[in-house]
C-alpha positions in Angstrom: 58.7 -16.3 27.0 58.5 -19.7 25.4 55.5 -22.0 25.5 54.9 -25.7 25.8 52.6 -27.5 23.3 49.8 -29.0 25.2 48.7 -32.3 23.3 44.9 -31.9 23.7 42.3 -33.7 21.8 41.7 -32.7 18.2 45.0 -31.2 17.8 43.9 -27.8 19.1 46.7 -25.5 19.8 46.7 -24.5 23.4 49.7 -22.6 24.8 50.5 -21.8 28.4 53.5 -19.8 29.7 56.5 -21.7 30.7 59.3 -20.6 33.0 62.3 -20.7 30.6 64.5 -19.8 33.4 64.0 -23.3 34.6 67.4 -24.9 35.5 66.7 -27.9 33.2 65.5 -25.9 30.3 68.5 -23.7 30.6 70.8 -26.7 30.9 69.3 -28.3 27.7 69.4 -25.1 25.7 73.2 -24.6 26.3 74.3 -28.2 25.9 74.8 -30.2 22.8 73.6 -33.9 22.9 74.4 -36.6 20.5 71.3 -38.6 21.2 68.2 -38.3 23.3 69.1 -37.5 27.0 66.9 -37.3 30.1 68.2 -34.4 32.3 66.9 -34.8 36.0 67.1 -32.0 38.5 67.9 -33.5 42.0 66.6 -30.5 43.9 63.1 -31.1 42.3 63.2 -34.7 43.5 64.0 -33.6 47.0 61.2 -31.0 46.9 58.7 -33.6 45.8 59.8 -36.0 48.5 59.5 -33.4 51.1 56.0 -32.4 49.9 54.7 -35.8 49.8 56.2 -36.7 53.2 54.6 -33.6 54.6 51.2 -34.7 53.4 51.6 -38.4 54.2 52.7 -37.7 57.8 53.3 -40.8 59.7 53.2 -43.0 56.6 56.7 -44.4 55.5 57.5 -43.6 51.8 58.8 -46.5 49.9 59.9 -45.0 46.7 59.1 -47.2 43.7 62.6 -47.7 42.4 61.4 -48.9 38.9 60.2 -45.4 38.3 63.8 -44.1 37.9 66.7 -46.2 39.4 69.3 -43.5 38.6 72.0 -43.9 41.2 72.0 -40.2 42.2 68.2 -40.2 42.7 68.6 -43.3 45.1 71.4 -41.7 47.0 69.5 -38.4 47.4 66.4 -40.3 48.7 68.4 -42.3 51.1 69.8 -39.1 52.5 66.2 -37.8 52.8 65.2 -40.8 54.9 63.1 -42.5 52.3 62.4 -46.3 52.2 62.3 -48.3 49.0 60.0 -50.6 47.2 62.0 -53.0 45.1 60.7 -55.2 42.3 63.9 -57.2 41.6 67.1 -58.5 42.9 68.9 -55.8 40.8 66.8 -53.0 42.5 67.6 -54.6 46.0 71.3 -54.6 45.2 71.2 -51.1 43.9 69.7 -49.8 47.1 71.7 -51.9 49.4 74.9 -50.9 47.6 74.3 -47.2 48.0 73.7 -47.5 51.7 70.0 -48.3 52.2 69.1 -50.3 55.4 67.6 -53.8 54.6 64.7 -53.0 57.0 63.9 -50.0 54.8 63.4 -52.2 51.6 60.3 -54.1 50.8 60.2 -56.8 48.0 57.0 -55.6 46.4 56.7 -57.6 43.3 54.2 -60.5 43.7 56.0 -62.5 40.9 59.6 -63.3 42.3 62.2 -65.8 41.3 62.9 -68.3 44.3 66.6 -67.6 44.2 65.9 -63.8 44.4 63.7 -64.3 47.5 66.6 -66.3 49.1 69.0 -63.4 48.2 66.8 -60.8 49.7 66.2 -62.9 52.9 69.9 -63.4 53.2 70.5 -59.6 52.8 68.2 -58.9 55.7 65.0 -58.1 54.0 62.0 -59.3 55.9 58.9 -57.9 54.2 57.5 -59.5 51.1 54.4 -59.2 48.9 52.4 -62.1 47.7 49.0 -62.7 46.0 48.7 -66.5 45.6 49.5 -69.9 47.4 52.5 -70.6 45.3 54.3 -67.3 46.0 53.6 -67.9 49.7 55.1 -71.2 49.4 58.4 -69.9 47.8 58.6 -67.2 50.4 58.2 -69.7 53.2 60.9 -72.0 51.7 63.5 -69.3 50.8 62.6 -66.6 53.5 61.2 -68.6 56.5 59.4 -66.6 59.1 59.2 -63.5 56.9 56.5 -60.8 57.1 54.1 -60.9 54.2 51.3 -58.6 53.0 48.6 -59.7 50.6 48.0 -57.6 47.6 44.5 -57.1 46.6 42.9 -56.9 43.1 40.8 -53.7 43.0 38.4 -52.4 40.4 38.9 -49.6 37.8 39.5 -46.3 39.5 39.8 -43.9 36.6 43.5 -43.8 36.6 45.3 -42.8 33.5 47.5 -45.9 33.6 45.5 -48.7 35.2 47.2 -51.4 37.2 44.3 -53.9 37.5 44.1 -57.6 36.5 47.9 -58.6 36.5 48.7 -58.2 40.2 46.5 -59.1 43.2 43.9 -61.5 44.3 40.2 -61.2 44.6 39.3 -59.6 48.0 37.4 -62.9 49.0 40.7 -64.7 48.7 42.7 -62.6 51.2 41.5 -64.5 54.3 42.5 -67.9 52.9 45.9 -66.6 51.8 46.5 -65.1 55.3 45.6 -68.4 56.8 47.8 -70.3 54.4 50.7 -67.9 55.2 50.3 -68.7 58.9 50.3 -72.4 58.2 53.6 -72.0 56.4 55.2 -70.1 59.3 55.0 -66.8 57.7 53.6 -63.7 59.4 50.7 -62.1 57.7 50.9 -58.5 58.7 48.8 -56.4 56.2 47.3 -55.6 52.8 48.4 -53.7 49.8 46.7 -52.5 46.7 47.2 -50.0 44.0 44.8 -47.4 42.7 46.6 -47.1 39.4 49.2 -44.9 38.2 48.5 -41.3 37.5 45.3 -41.0 39.7 44.8 -37.4 39.2 42.4 -36.6 42.1 42.7 -37.8 45.5 38.9 -38.3 45.8 39.3 -41.1 43.2 40.9 -43.3 46.0 37.6 -43.3 48.1 35.8 -46.3 46.7 39.0 -48.5 46.6 39.8 -47.6 50.2 36.3 -48.6 51.2 36.7 -51.9 49.4 40.0 -52.6 51.0 38.8 -51.4 54.5 36.1 -54.1 54.3 38.7 -56.9 53.8 40.8 -55.4 56.6 37.9 -55.3 59.1 37.0 -59.0 58.2 40.6 -60.2 58.6 41.1 -58.7 62.0 37.6 -59.9 63.1 38.6 -63.5 62.2 41.8 -63.4 64.2 44.5 -61.9 61.9 46.4 -59.2 63.9 47.1 -57.0 60.8 49.2 -53.9 61.6 50.3 -52.7 58.1 48.5 -51.2 55.3 50.3 -50.6 52.1 48.5 -47.9 50.0 50.7 -48.3 46.9 51.3 -45.5 44.4 49.0 -43.5 42.2 50.3 -40.1 43.2 50.2 -38.1 40.0 52.4 -35.7 37.9 51.4 -32.9 35.7 51.0 -33.9 32.1 48.8 -30.9 31.0 45.6 -31.8 33.0 45.0 -30.1 36.3 46.2 -32.0 39.4 46.3 -31.1 43.1 49.6 -30.1 44.6 51.4 -33.1 46.0 51.3 -32.2 49.8 47.5 -31.4 49.7 46.8 -34.6 47.6 48.8 -36.8 50.0 47.1 -35.2 53.0 43.7 -35.9 51.5 44.5 -39.6 50.9 45.8 -40.0 54.4 42.8 -38.3 55.8 40.8 -41.2 54.1 43.1 -43.9 55.2 43.3 -43.1 58.9 39.7 -43.8 59.9 39.5 -46.9 57.7 42.2 -49.1 59.0 42.1 -49.2 62.8 45.1 -51.0 64.2 47.3 -50.0 61.5 50.4 -49.0 63.2 52.4 -49.0 59.9 51.3 -47.2 56.7 53.4 -47.6 53.6 53.2 -45.5 50.4 55.0 -46.2 47.2 55.2 -43.0 45.0 57.2 -43.4 41.9 55.9 -41.1 39.2 54.7 -38.4 41.7 58.2 -38.3 43.0 60.4 -38.0 40.0 58.3 -37.3 36.8 58.3 -33.4 37.2 62.1 -33.6 37.9 63.0 -34.7 34.4 63.0 -33.5 30.8 64.2 -35.2 27.6 66.4 -33.3 25.2 65.4 -34.6 21.8 65.5 -33.7 18.1 63.0 -33.7 15.1 64.3 -36.1 12.5 61.6 -35.6 9.8 58.3 -33.8 9.1 56.2 -35.2 6.2 52.8 -35.8 4.8 51.5 -39.1 3.5 49.4 -37.3 0.9 48.8 -33.9 -0.5 45.5 -33.6 1.1 46.6 -35.2 4.6 45.3 -33.1 7.4 48.1 -34.1 9.7 51.7 -34.0 9.3 53.9 -36.8 10.6 56.7 -35.6 13.0 59.3 -38.2 13.6 61.5 -37.6 16.7 64.8 -39.3 17.6 63.1 -41.0 20.6 60.1 -43.4 20.6 58.2 -46.2 22.4 61.3 -48.4 22.4 63.8 -45.8 23.6 62.0 -44.4 26.7 58.5 -43.3 25.8 56.6 -46.7 26.3 53.9 -44.9 28.4 52.5 -43.4 25.2 51.1 -46.8 24.7 47.4 -46.3 24.0 48.3 -42.6 24.4 47.7 -43.0 28.2 50.3 -40.5 29.2 50.3 -37.3 27.3 53.6 -35.5 27.4 54.0 -31.8 26.6 56.7 -30.6 24.2 58.5 -27.4 24.2 60.1 -25.9 21.1 62.1 -22.8 20.1 59.5 -21.7 17.6 57.2 -19.7 20.0 54.5 -17.6 18.7 54.3 -19.6 15.4 50.9 -20.8 14.0 50.4 -24.5 14.8 48.7 -27.4 13.2 47.9 -31.1 14.1 50.7 -33.6 13.9 51.0 -37.3 14.5 54.1 -38.0 16.5 56.2 -41.2 15.9 59.5 -42.5 17.0 62.5 -43.4 14.8 62.5 -47.1 14.8 61.4 -49.5 11.9 58.6 -50.9 14.0 55.2 -49.7 12.8 54.0 -49.7 16.4 56.4 -46.9 17.3 53.8 -44.1 16.9 53.2 -42.0 20.0 50.2 -39.9 19.4 47.8 -40.4 16.5 44.3 -40.9 18.0 44.6 -37.4 19.4 47.1 -35.5 17.2 49.5 -33.0 18.9 49.5 -29.3 17.9 53.0 -28.4 16.7 54.5 -25.2 15.0 53.9 -25.2 11.3 57.5 -24.2 10.7 58.9 -27.3 12.5 62.0 -28.6 10.6 64.3 -31.5 10.7 67.1 -30.7 13.1 64.9 -28.6 15.4 65.5 -29.3 19.1 62.5 -30.3 21.3 62.1 -30.7 25.0 59.8 -33.4 26.3 58.6 -32.1 29.7 57.8 -34.0 33.0 59.3 -37.3 31.9 61.5 -38.2 34.9 59.4 -41.4 35.5 59.4 -44.5 33.5 61.5 -43.4 30.7 65.0 -44.3 31.4 63.8 -47.5 33.1 61.7 -48.4 30.0 64.5 -47.6 27.6 65.5 -50.7 25.6 68.9 -51.8 25.1 69.8 -51.1 21.6 66.6 -51.8 19.6 67.3 -51.1 16.0 70.7 -50.0 17.0 69.4 -46.8 18.9 71.3 -46.2 22.1 69.5 -46.5 25.5 68.3 -43.2 26.8 71.3 -41.3 28.5 70.6 -39.7 32.0 72.2 -36.7 33.3 71.6 -35.4 36.9 72.1 -31.8 37.6 
């Protein structure tokens, strides 16, 4: 039985058994790749969707297309009955082109081009996010009469990949924005928020839900007939630290949502990472193993994939991927992992080195686990001449 390398603090070697009969691992082992390739298992995506749906109950899942926009994934989720959260015209066109109904797509980006709003409205999309006056004015001009929900800025929740500051308005602004939406002929129907990507425990939602519930209650008390709450994403994937099973996690979240939002006949959830991360692994290769000096404690291990070719979420070492090699049972030592590009920022893990086999050599194959989310969609187009991350769906 092989083992995956768990990149824990201090570079300690921690091995855990891994099922090498996995369909993805088996496929990678018997396939030759010319460059890094993400292999996605469609049945795992379906399984995650069904588990989350079972836990979320009456909530509509709006899959965050940005997590992985691979056509086969969108087609599968349409067949499963999923709705979609789109961040751009391109994502809207993708979903519509594959058969998604316009009523099942929300335009959830709060920073939208006016012409894209007009396109979405013309295509039949009626639900838009906003967090400021100017965005409401654009929507009113180019999607008159549309339903809008106001995204709130919430505090830090302990998520591994926080999403505070850039999106959302202060809670005390929500009422004024809903009033402005109504003046503009729009229909303010609800609120949205995001607890932060990779929120590992459902209990971490509680404080944010309390905060948003206060805004909800005040809005309804002042005459806004809100009927929709969008709880966003945050549903986690396994990256080496314990998480709750998806159905149980989702059920706990919904158990906290239900009593806090009276009158919410519509509940939306926007899982992305929790839907597809565990369905994908990247087939990669070791390009070089070196030391910077004779007394250097850590080896440098350079992979043929880095920050600019799919592993952007290693920024600040927020997401800690695990690595599967064929050198099982070898002694390990701490390594600094880096990508292949000529950019000095292309270092994956240095603050917390990764324990890797001491016998690791150039040319060794390596599998990066649970990276079906935010890898192919972050992959740049040709930086340093390296090709974008290829995707294979099995």
